[in-house]
Structure formats: C-alpha cells, structure tokens
C-alpha positions as CSV (number, residue, x, y, z in Angstrom):
1,M,123.0,-2.0,34.6
2,E,121.6,-1.2,31.2
3,T,122.0,-4.0,28.6
4,A,124.6,-1.8,26.5
5,Q,126.7,-1.4,29.5
6,L,126.5,-5.1,30.4
7,A,127.6,-6.2,26.8
8,A,130.4,-3.7,27.0
9,L,131.6,-5.3,30.5
10,L,131.3,-8.8,29.0
11,Q,133.6,-7.6,26.1
12,L,136.2,-6.1,28.4
13,S,136.3,-9.1,30.7
14,S,136.4,-11.7,28.0
15,P,139.2,-14.0,27.7
16,A,139.2,-13.3,23.8
17,L,140.3,-9.6,24.5
18,P,143.8,-9.6,23.0
19,I,145.8,-8.2,25.6
20,G,147.8,-11.4,26.6
21,G,146.4,-12.2,30.0
22,Y,146.6,-15.9,29.2
23,S,150.4,-15.6,28.9
24,Y,151.1,-14.7,32.5
25,S,150.6,-16.8,35.7
26,Q,151.7,-14.2,38.3
27,G,154.2,-16.5,40.3
28,L,151.5,-19.3,40.2
29,E,154.0,-21.2,37.8
30,A,156.9,-20.7,40.1
31,A,154.8,-21.9,43.2
32,V,154.2,-25.0,41.4
33,E,157.7,-25.6,40.6
34,T,158.6,-25.1,44.4
35,K,155.6,-27.4,45.4
36,I,153.7,-24.5,47.3
37,V,151.1,-25.4,44.8
38,T,150.5,-29.0,44.1
39,D,146.7,-29.7,43.8
40,E,143.2,-28.1,43.7
41,A,143.1,-27.2,47.4
42,S,146.5,-25.6,47.4
43,A,145.8,-23.7,44.1
44,G,142.4,-22.4,45.4
45,R,144.2,-21.2,48.6
46,W,147.0,-19.7,46.6
47,I,144.4,-17.7,44.4
48,A,142.2,-16.7,47.1
49,E,145.1,-15.4,49.5
50,Q,146.6,-13.6,46.4
51,L,143.4,-11.9,45.7
52,E,142.6,-11.0,49.4
53,L,146.2,-10.0,50.6
54,V,147.8,-8.8,47.5
55,V,145.2,-7.6,44.8
56,A,142.7,-6.1,47.3
57,Q,145.4,-4.3,49.1
58,C,146.8,-2.2,46.3
59,E,146.0,-3.0,42.8
60,A,142.3,-3.0,43.2
61,P,142.3,0.5,45.2
62,V,144.8,2.1,42.8
63,W,142.4,1.0,39.8
64,L,139.6,3.1,41.6
65,L,141.9,6.2,42.0
66,L,142.8,5.8,38.4
67,F,138.9,5.5,37.6
68,Q,138.3,8.6,39.5
69,G,141.0,10.5,37.6
70,W,139.6,9.5,34.2
71,A,136.1,10.5,35.6
72,S,137.1,13.8,36.6
73,R,139.6,14.5,33.8
74,D,142.4,15.1,35.9
75,P,145.6,14.3,34.0
76,A,147.9,14.8,37.0
77,R,146.2,12.2,39.0
78,I,146.3,9.8,36.3
79,S,149.9,10.2,35.5
80,Y,150.6,10.0,39.2
81,W,149.1,6.7,40.0
82,N,150.1,5.1,36.7
83,D,153.8,5.9,37.6
84,W,153.1,5.0,41.4
85,F,151.8,1.6,40.2
86,L,154.6,0.9,38.1
87,A,157.1,1.7,40.8
88,S,155.3,-0.4,43.1
89,R,156.1,-3.6,41.1
90,E,158.9,-5.4,42.6
91,T,160.2,-7.5,40.0
92,R,161.1,-7.2,36.3
93,E,158.6,-9.6,35.4
94,M,155.7,-7.7,37.2
95,R,156.8,-4.5,35.3
96,Q,156.8,-6.1,32.0
97,E,153.3,-7.7,32.5
98,T,151.6,-4.6,33.4
99,A,153.4,-2.6,30.7
100,Q,152.7,-5.3,28.0
101,M,149.2,-5.7,29.0
102,G,148.4,-1.9,29.6
103,W,149.9,-1.0,26.2
104,S,147.8,-3.6,24.4
105,L,144.7,-2.5,25.7
106,A,145.3,1.2,25.1
107,R,146.1,0.3,21.7
108,L,143.0,-1.7,21.4
109,A,141.1,1.3,22.8
110,K,142.5,3.4,20.1
111,D,141.9,1.0,17.4
112,L,138.2,0.6,18.3
113,A,137.8,4.4,19.1
114,W,136.9,3.9,22.8
115,G,136.7,7.7,23.9
116,E,137.2,11.1,22.7
117,P,140.3,11.7,20.7
118,D,141.7,13.9,23.5
119,A,141.3,11.3,26.1
120,L,142.9,8.7,23.9
121,D,145.9,11.0,23.2
122,H,146.3,11.3,27.2
123,L,145.9,7.6,27.4
124,L,148.6,6.8,24.8
125,A,150.9,9.7,26.2
126,P,153.0,7.9,29.0
127,A,156.2,6.0,28.1
128,T,154.7,3.2,30.1
129,I,151.0,2.4,30.3
130,T,150.1,0.2,33.1
131,L,147.4,-2.2,33.0
132,P,145.0,-0.4,35.7
133,T,145.5,2.8,33.9
134,A,144.2,1.4,30.4
135,H,141.5,-0.7,32.1
136,A,140.1,1.9,34.3
137,Y,140.0,4.3,31.2
138,A,138.1,1.7,29.0
139,A,135.6,0.9,31.7
140,H,135.1,4.7,32.3
141,V,134.6,5.7,28.6
142,L,132.3,2.4,28.0
143,G,130.1,3.7,30.3
144,M,130.5,1.5,33.4
145,D,130.3,2.6,37.1
146,D,133.5,2.0,39.1
147,R,132.2,-0.9,41.0
148,A,131.2,-2.8,37.8
149,G,134.5,-2.0,36.1
150,L,136.5,-3.1,39.0
151,A,134.6,-6.5,39.1
152,A,135.4,-7.0,35.5
153,Y,139.0,-6.3,36.1
154,L,139.1,-8.7,39.2
155,F,137.0,-11.4,37.4
156,T,139.6,-11.3,34.4
157,W,142.5,-11.6,36.9
158,L,140.8,-14.5,38.6
159,E,140.0,-16.3,35.4
160,N,143.5,-15.9,34.2
161,Q,144.8,-17.5,37.7
162,V,142.7,-20.4,37.1
163,M,143.4,-21.1,33.8
164,A,147.4,-20.9,34.8
165,A,146.5,-23.4,37.5
166,V,144.7,-25.9,35.2
167,K,147.5,-25.9,32.6
168,T,150.5,-25.9,35.2
169,I,149.6,-28.3,37.9
170,P,147.6,-29.6,35.8
171,L,144.0,-29.6,36.9
172,G,140.9,-30.7,35.2
173,Q,138.3,-28.1,33.9
174,I,135.7,-28.9,36.6
175,A,138.3,-28.5,39.4
176,G,139.2,-25.1,37.7
177,Q,135.6,-24.2,37.8
178,R,135.2,-25.0,41.5
179,I,138.1,-22.7,42.3
180,L,136.6,-20.0,39.9
181,D,133.0,-20.6,41.5
182,S,134.2,-20.2,45.1
183,T,136.7,-17.5,44.6
184,R,134.5,-15.2,42.5
185,R,132.3,-14.9,45.8
186,Q,135.1,-12.6,47.2
187,I,135.0,-10.2,44.5
188,P,132.2,-8.0,46.1
189,Y,134.2,-7.8,49.4
190,V,137.3,-7.0,47.5
191,C,135.6,-4.2,45.8
192,E,134.2,-2.7,49.0
193,E,137.6,-3.1,50.7
194,A,139.2,-1.4,47.8
195,A,136.8,1.5,48.0
196,Q,137.4,2.1,51.6
197,R,141.2,2.0,51.1
198,A,140.9,4.5,48.1
199,A,138.7,6.8,50.1
200,Q,141.4,7.2,52.7
201,D,143.6,10.5,52.7
202,P,146.1,9.3,51.7
203,P,144.8,6.2,50.2
204,R,145.6,3.2,52.5
205,L,147.7,1.1,50.2
206,H,149.6,-2.1,51.1
207,T,152.2,-3.7,48.9
208,L,154.2,-5.9,51.2
209,A,153.9,-9.3,49.6
210,P,157.4,-11.1,50.0
211,Q,156.5,-14.6,48.9
212,F,154.8,-13.3,45.8
213,A,157.8,-11.1,45.0
214,I,160.4,-13.9,45.7
215,L,158.5,-16.5,43.6
216,S,158.3,-13.7,40.8
217,S,162.0,-13.2,41.1
218,R,162.5,-17.0,40.9
219,H,160.5,-17.5,37.8
220,E,162.7,-15.1,35.9
221,S,165.4,-17.8,35.9
222,Q,163.2,-20.8,36.3
223,Y,164.5,-23.6,33.8
224,S,161.2,-24.7,32.2
225,R,158.2,-22.7,32.2
226,L,154.9,-22.1,30.1
227,F,154.2,-18.4,31.1
228,R,155.8,-15.2,30.9
229,S,155.6,-14.3,34.7
C-alpha cells in the first residue's frame, strides 16, 4: 500500500472520525445489564463471537458487494444492497444506528469532496444511507483496495466494541487493549470468509443472530444506559 493510501485508511478508521460510532454498543450494554458479559473474559468472547458469527456472515460480505458496486459504477447494485442491508436490521436501534452513521459519513464525504460530483450525488440520493454503503464508497474513492477498506471497517467496529466494554463493565484500559489485540487477529480471516461469501451466486449471507436481536430489543427500553444501541 502506498503511503497516501495508508494515510487515508488511517483517517477512515480513526475514532476521531465524526460519525458517532462511540455512541453505540450494538447490544453489548444490554448484555452487561443481563450479566451475559461481566468481565474481561466474557467481554472478549462476546466481541469475538459477534465478529465471527454476525459481522463476518452478513455485514462484511455486504460491504464487499457494495464496494464492487462503487468500483463498477453500478447504481442498481448499490441501491439493491443498501436497501437489502437496511431491511436485514432486525430492531429499530440497529436501523437507526446504520442510518445515522451512514448519513454522517456521507455528509462528511461531501464536505471533504471525496469523489466526483456525480458519485457523491448518487451516494446522497437514497432516503436512508446505510453505514456499509457510505464506508465502501469512501474506501473506493480514497484509493483503497477492497480488503484494506474492509479491514478498516472491521477494525473500527472492533475498537468501538472494546471501548463500549471498557466504559460499561467497566474494564481497565490494558484489559481493553488485550481484547483488541487478540480479536484484531481474526480480521484477516473474516475478510477471507467475507470474500468467499460475496463471491457466491447468490451471495451466501446469514443473518440469524437471535440473542443479538433480543438484546438489541431489550436495550430499547433499558432503564439506565450510556449508549444509543
């Protein structure tokens, strides 16, 4: 990877990116409330299993399909997978999260003039822009290849999960870094699995995650909470 591309990747995966990722726990806060997650070990298992059993089997391959759509300038493909991903979100909080973060990233791309005007117009056209759609767009126009862009997407997700665990359980910073260090090693394997799933015809996508959906639903009415999902 050239230095300019690496710098762009670091910007896109930075926690300073103003898209609101720090506001969401993706059910982790509800898992802490119900005592499914109570300490460093259980937090590490939760995050690793979420990455392997939920993200790798749907969100990651959909990100690749969207990246391919941007790379081939195929508006119909982009619109289809954007709408498909939104429909696959099982709870109100999941839909609100991907819509808010997707819109924020799309607006940032417009403000920073990432991409040609016609591509930006298409990015901003849908009524709801999901996060994978906006992120895949940004990765493409910033000159990344699909694996690097997906790795950045997954690392950002992982870092947000770790910080949610640190704040909610709570954990020390070193405990959080141990979880981050061990789980980030799964990212290359998740990228490979996502590529295999996206390459199937039709793509081999799996969205069944009942515990995740139940905890997300419970979080909507949780009495006391730090996060928006």
